[in-house]
C-alpha positions as CSV (number, residue, x, y, z in Angstrom):
1,M,-21.0,-113.4,34.0
2,K,-22.5,-111.1,31.1
3,F,-21.7,-111.5,27.3
4,H,-19.0,-109.3,25.5
5,K,-20.7,-109.5,21.3
6,G,-17.7,-107.0,20.4
7,R,-15.1,-108.4,21.1
8,L,-15.3,-112.0,19.3
9,K,-14.4,-109.6,16.6
10,F,-11.3,-110.0,17.7
11,V,-11.3,-113.5,18.9
12,L,-12.4,-115.4,15.6
13,P,-10.4,-114.1,13.6
14,I,-7.3,-114.6,15.9
15,S,-8.2,-117.8,16.8
16,L,-9.1,-119.1,12.9
17,G,-5.4,-117.9,12.4
18,V,-4.3,-120.2,15.5
19,A,-6.2,-123.2,14.6
20,I,-4.4,-123.0,10.7
21,A,-1.4,-122.4,11.9
22,S,-1.0,-125.0,14.2
23,Y,-2.4,-127.2,11.6
24,I,-0.1,-126.1,8.8
25,M,3.2,-126.2,12.1
26,L,2.4,-129.9,12.3
27,A,1.6,-131.0,9.5
28,N,4.9,-129.9,8.1
29,K,7.6,-130.0,11.2
30,F,6.0,-133.5,13.7
31,Q,4.6,-136.1,11.2
32,E,5.0,-138.7,13.9
33,V,1.8,-136.9,15.2
34,A,-1.3,-139.0,14.1
35,S,-3.7,-137.3,12.6
36,R,-6.5,-137.6,15.5
37,D,-3.8,-135.8,17.9
38,R,-3.2,-132.9,15.6
39,I,-6.6,-132.7,15.6
40,F,-6.9,-132.3,19.2
41,I,-3.7,-130.0,19.8
42,V,-6.0,-127.8,17.4
43,I,-8.8,-127.8,19.5
44,G,-6.7,-128.0,22.1
45,A,-4.6,-124.7,21.4
46,T,-7.6,-123.1,19.9
47,I,-10.2,-122.4,22.9
48,L,-7.1,-122.2,24.6
49,T,-6.2,-118.7,23.0
50,A,-10.4,-118.0,22.0
51,V,-10.2,-117.7,25.7
52,I,-6.9,-116.0,25.9
53,A,-8.5,-112.9,24.3
54,Y,-11.2,-113.1,25.2
55,F,-10.2,-111.7,28.4
56,L,-7.0,-110.2,27.4
57,F,-9.0,-107.7,24.4
58,P,-11.0,-104.8,26.1
59,Q,-15.0,-104.5,24.4
60,E,-16.0,-101.1,23.3
61,G,-17.3,-98.5,26.0
62,D,-14.8,-100.1,28.9
63,N,-14.1,-97.6,31.0
64,P,-9.3,-97.6,30.8
65,N,-9.5,-96.2,34.6
66,D,-11.1,-99.8,35.7
67,R,-8.3,-102.3,35.4
68,G,-10.1,-104.7,38.0
69,P,-9.8,-108.8,37.6
70,Y,-12.7,-109.8,34.6
């Protein structure tokens, strides 16, 4: 699998936004969740978001007619 650096400009800000938003939501609305578990939830959400965003956002110069599975 070839790593595309052009996609990082989309993936990193989205992942960072999800990490911050999920931590704030867990801290404000779900105080009963243990702090260690909050961190695990935030890490899981961030990784899942990064993987999904990496495959959904096209790289610069990709062929717009190419619709194959990645």
